[in-house]
N, C-alpha and C positions, 0 to 999 in steps of 0.2 A: 524497668529494664533500661539501662543507660547505654551510651555510645560504646562503652567498653565491651559490651556483649557482642558487638559486631567486629571487634578488632581481629580475631582469628581469620574471619572471612576476608577482611580488607588486606591483611598480610598475604594471604594466598593469591588474591587478585593482583597485588603488586608484583609478586614473584613471577606469576604467569606473564604479566606485561613486560617484565624485564628480559624475558627470553625472546629474542628476535626470531621471526620466521623468515627473514630475508636471507637469501642464499648468495649474497655477494659481499665482498670486502668493502667496508665503509670508505668513502673517498676522503682524502685529506682536504682540509679547508684551505682554499687558495683565493687570492684576489687578483683576478685578471679578466680579460674580455673573452676568453675562450670557453667553449662548452666542455664539460668533463663528465665522463660516465665510467662505470665500473669495468674492470677487465672482463673480457668475454661477452660484453654487451655492445650493442651498436645503436646508433641514433637513426631514426627515420622520420623525416618531416612529413606529417600527414596533411596539414593545412596551415596556411599563413594568413596574416592580416590582408584582407582585400581579395582573397581567392573567391572565385565564383561559387555560389551555393546552388544556383539554378542554371539551366541551359541558356536562359535569356539574360543572365547577369551581365552588366556592362564591364568592360575592361577596367581594371583598377588603375587609377592615376592619382597618386598622392598629392599632386598639385591642383587637382580639381575635385576635392571631396565635397559630397553633398548627401543629404539624408536619403533621397530617392535611390541613389546608387548603393548606399550603405545598407539599405534594407535587403539587398540581394547579394551582399558580400559578407565574408567572414569578418567578425569584429575583432577588437583588440582588448587587452587588459582583462582577460578571462579570470574570474575569481573562483571558478570551480571547474575541474576537469577530472573525469574518472573513466577508466577502461573497465568494461564489464565483459569478461570472457563468455563466449557463447559456444554451445548451448548453455542455458542457465545452470549454474552450479559447477561448470567446468573450471579446472585450475590452470589450464594451458592458456598462453597468450597468443596462440597462432590465429585465432579467429574471435572476433568480439565486436562490441559496440562502444564507441567513444562518445561520452556525454560531456558537453561543454556548455557553460553558461557565460555568455559574453554580455557584460553589463555596461561597457564604457564607450558606446558610440556617441556619448553625450556632447562631444564637441561639434557634432554634425547637426545641422538644422533638421527638424522634422523626422528624426530617426528614433525608431523604437528598438529596445534591447532585444536581442535574439536569445531565446532560451530553448534548449533541447531537453526534453524530459523523457524518461523511460517509464512506461506504464506496464505494470505486471498484470 
């Protein structure tokens, strides 16, 4: 049995992947410094670089970065972000869990990356 035997299944998979489940009009590609989002959607900032993660986190001061403070503040250059609607399996985005992996506090001395994981 060669690869040709799998061709019909691959074509069906490609066709399914080509049909978008997104319910908004694709944005035009632009080059500017502004944020853009689809009509009827809004942006809400949930957390920013330096925001406190704990009640005893120090106040963020970009001129006085250090590893000890960074361990208790939200990092930057996150290479993975996902929103998981809750309860599990829900399709609505009204309530959920944001999972972020921040891997780039490397410019700071003695700083460990912060990883938030969801365990089922």
